[in-house]
C-alpha positions as CSV (number, residue, x, y, z in Angstrom):
1,M,0.0,0.0,0.0
2,S,1.2,3.4,-0.9
3,M,1.8,6.1,1.7
4,L,-0.8,8.2,-0.2
5,T,-3.6,5.7,0.4
6,P,-5.8,6.7,3.3
7,P,-6.3,4.1,6.0
8,G,-9.1,1.7,5.2
9,M,-9.0,2.3,1.4
10,G,-7.7,-0.2,-1.0
11,G,-8.7,-2.2,-4.0
12,E,-9.9,0.0,-6.9
13,Y,-9.6,3.1,-4.8
14,R,-6.0,2.5,-4.1
15,I,-3.6,5.3,-5.0
16,T,-0.3,4.1,-6.3
17,G,2.8,6.0,-7.2
18,D,4.7,8.8,-5.6
19,K,3.1,11.9,-7.4
20,Y,0.2,14.0,-6.2
21,P,-2.8,14.1,-8.5
22,R,-3.3,17.3,-10.7
23,M,-5.7,19.5,-8.7
24,R,-5.8,22.8,-10.8
25,R,-8.0,23.4,-13.8
26,R,-6.7,23.4,-17.3
27,R,-6.5,26.7,-19.2
28,R,-8.9,27.1,-22.0
29,R,-7.3,27.0,-25.4
30,G,-9.8,29.6,-26.8
31,R,-8.4,32.3,-24.6
32,L,-4.9,31.6,-25.8
33,A,-6.0,31.8,-29.5
34,V,-7.8,35.1,-28.9
35,G,-4.8,36.6,-27.2
36,L,-2.5,35.5,-30.0
37,I,-4.8,37.1,-32.7
38,A,-5.0,40.3,-30.8
39,S,-1.2,40.5,-30.4
40,I,-0.8,39.9,-34.2
41,A,-3.3,42.6,-35.0
42,A,-1.6,45.1,-32.7
43,L,1.8,44.4,-34.3
44,G,0.2,44.9,-37.7
45,L,-1.2,48.3,-36.8
46,V,2.1,49.5,-35.3
47,G,3.9,48.4,-38.4
48,W,1.4,50.1,-40.8
49,G,1.7,53.4,-38.8
50,T,5.5,53.2,-38.9
51,L,5.4,52.8,-42.7
52,Q,3.1,55.8,-43.0
53,L,5.5,58.0,-41.0
54,I,8.4,56.8,-43.1
55,D,6.5,57.7,-46.3
56,V,5.8,61.2,-45.0
57,F,9.4,61.9,-44.0
58,T,10.9,60.4,-47.2
59,G,8.9,62.1,-49.8
60,G,5.3,61.0,-49.7
61,G,4.3,64.5,-48.5
62,K,6.1,66.0,-51.4
63,R,4.3,63.8,-53.9
64,A,0.9,64.7,-52.4
65,A,1.8,68.5,-52.6
66,A,2.9,68.1,-56.2
67,A,-0.3,66.3,-57.1
68,A,-2.4,69.0,-55.4
69,S,-0.5,71.8,-57.2
70,K,-1.0,70.0,-60.5
71,T,-4.7,69.8,-59.9
72,A,-5.0,73.5,-59.0
73,C,-3.0,74.4,-62.1
74,T,-5.3,72.3,-64.3
75,T,-8.4,74.0,-62.7
76,R,-7.0,77.5,-63.4
77,A,-6.2,76.5,-67.0
78,S,-9.7,75.1,-67.6
79,A,-11.2,78.2,-66.2
80,S,-9.4,80.5,-68.6
81,P,-11.8,82.4,-71.0
82,P,-12.0,80.8,-74.5
83,V,-10.7,82.7,-77.5
84,A,-13.4,85.1,-78.8
85,A,-15.0,84.2,-82.1
86,A,-13.8,86.3,-85.0
87,L,-16.0,89.4,-85.4
88,P,-16.6,91.1,-88.7
89,K,-14.9,94.4,-89.4
90,P,-17.0,97.5,-89.9
91,A,-16.3,97.3,-93.7
92,Q,-18.0,93.9,-93.7
93,I,-21.2,95.2,-92.1
94,T,-24.0,96.8,-94.1
95,V,-26.2,99.2,-92.0
96,N,-29.7,100.6,-92.9
97,V,-30.3,103.8,-91.1
98,F,-33.9,104.8,-90.3
99,N,-35.2,107.9,-88.5
100,A,-38.0,107.3,-86.0
101,T,-37.9,110.8,-84.6
102,P,-39.7,114.1,-85.7
103,R,-36.3,115.6,-86.6
104,S,-35.7,115.6,-90.4
105,G,-32.3,114.8,-91.9
106,L,-31.2,112.8,-88.9
107,A,-30.9,109.4,-90.7
108,K,-28.7,110.9,-93.5
109,Q,-26.5,112.7,-91.0
110,T,-25.9,109.5,-89.0
111,A,-25.4,107.4,-92.1
112,D,-22.7,109.8,-93.3
113,E,-20.9,109.5,-90.0
114,L,-21.1,105.7,-90.0
115,R,-19.7,105.7,-93.5
116,K,-16.7,107.7,-92.3
117,R,-16.1,105.2,-89.6
118,G,-15.8,102.4,-92.1
119,F,-19.4,100.9,-92.2
120,K,-21.2,100.1,-95.4
121,I,-24.5,102.0,-95.7
122,G,-27.6,100.5,-97.2
123,E,-31.0,102.2,-97.1
124,V,-31.5,105.6,-95.5
125,G,-34.9,107.1,-94.7
126,N,-37.8,107.2,-92.3
127,A,-38.6,104.3,-90.0
128,A,-41.6,101.9,-90.6
129,K,-44.9,102.5,-88.8
130,E,-44.0,99.9,-86.2
131,F,-41.1,102.1,-85.1
132,D,-42.1,105.6,-86.2
133,K,-42.3,107.9,-83.1
134,K,-42.4,104.8,-80.9
135,V,-38.7,104.4,-80.0
136,K,-38.2,106.3,-76.8
137,G,-34.5,105.5,-76.2
138,T,-31.5,106.4,-78.3
139,G,-32.2,103.7,-80.9
140,V,-32.7,100.1,-81.8
141,L,-30.3,97.8,-83.5
142,L,-32.2,95.1,-85.4
143,G,-30.7,92.1,-87.3
144,P,-31.1,88.4,-88.1
145,A,-30.4,85.8,-85.4
146,S,-26.9,85.2,-86.7
147,S,-26.0,88.9,-86.0
148,L,-26.6,88.6,-82.2
149,N,-22.9,87.9,-81.4
150,T,-21.3,89.1,-84.6
151,S,-22.3,92.3,-86.4
152,L,-24.7,93.7,-83.7
153,P,-22.0,94.1,-81.0
154,V,-19.7,95.7,-83.5
155,L,-22.3,98.3,-84.5
156,A,-23.2,98.8,-80.8
157,T,-19.7,100.2,-80.2
158,Q,-20.9,103.3,-82.1
159,L,-24.1,103.7,-80.1
160,G,-23.7,101.9,-76.8
161,A,-27.1,102.7,-75.3
162,A,-29.1,101.3,-78.2
163,E,-31.3,98.3,-77.7
164,R,-30.4,95.1,-79.6
165,R,-33.0,92.9,-81.2
166,T,-32.9,90.0,-83.5
167,D,-35.6,88.6,-85.9
168,A,-35.4,84.8,-86.6
169,A,-37.4,85.3,-89.8
170,R,-35.1,87.9,-91.2
171,K,-32.7,86.8,-94.0
172,G,-29.3,88.1,-95.0
173,R,-26.7,89.9,-93.0
174,T,-27.8,93.6,-93.2
175,I,-28.8,95.2,-89.9
176,D,-30.9,98.2,-89.2
177,L,-30.2,101.2,-87.0
178,V,-33.5,102.8,-86.0
179,L,-32.9,106.2,-84.3
180,G,-35.1,107.0,-81.3
181,T,-36.3,110.2,-79.8
182,G,-33.5,110.0,-77.2
183,F,-30.8,110.0,-79.9
184,K,-28.4,113.0,-79.9
185,A,-25.3,111.7,-81.6
186,L,-23.2,108.6,-82.1
187,T,-20.6,107.7,-79.5
188,K,-17.5,109.9,-80.0
189,K,-15.1,108.3,-82.4
190,A,-12.2,107.9,-79.9
191,A,-14.4,106.1,-77.4
192,A,-16.0,104.0,-80.1
193,D,-12.6,103.0,-81.4
194,R,-11.5,101.9,-77.9
195,A,-14.7,99.9,-77.4
196,L,-14.2,98.2,-80.8
197,A,-10.6,97.4,-80.0
198,A,-11.5,95.9,-76.7
199,L,-14.3,93.9,-78.3
200,T,-12.1,92.4,-81.0
201,A,-9.0,91.8,-78.8
202,P,-8.2,88.1,-78.5
203,G,-8.4,86.6,-75.0
204,P,-5.8,84.3,-73.4
205,T,-5.9,80.7,-74.6
206,P,-6.1,77.8,-72.1
207,A,-2.5,76.8,-73.1
208,T,-1.2,80.2,-72.2
209,A,-3.0,80.1,-68.8
210,K,-1.5,76.7,-68.1
211,K,2.0,77.9,-68.7
212,S,1.6,80.6,-66.1
213,C,1.1,78.0,-63.3
């Protein structure tokens, strides 16, 4: 009988050997696995953060700044105004001059001045009934739809306060200048020449704006 066997016990309850039986509980394997995964994840995060810091201090920040500068430059280039469409010269524009005021000889006087400034003159006379004594302002510039951004702006440099109108049913390129009761004289030639030069001056192209970045 072993020294570990209590008195009165034997047989199948007999304890043999010289080691004590294991009395503490076994650790759960699940807890070890969770702890191992958490440690690996923490090491991964630390490593990723380290790589990010290295990238910033070794040129990553410079690449980001260069990319942002390139984007801003492209934006400024795309926002540059397009080149203005070619406008006709005064010699390419035929103007009919009509008098809608009670003053006689006004149409001829105005037509002669426009001719001196390089415009071609078509008809000269009194305005039609739809305009006669009905134009309260300085005048009306009337032309076909195609003249809205071509010949009308050019003629408007000679009479800046005139109203501009287009008629979709009108054919040809000739435009009308209907003088109203508020008309006194054409814009002074020096001012009209400056307005015409500014109107026909080419704007910067997108390529030029991009080079300035």
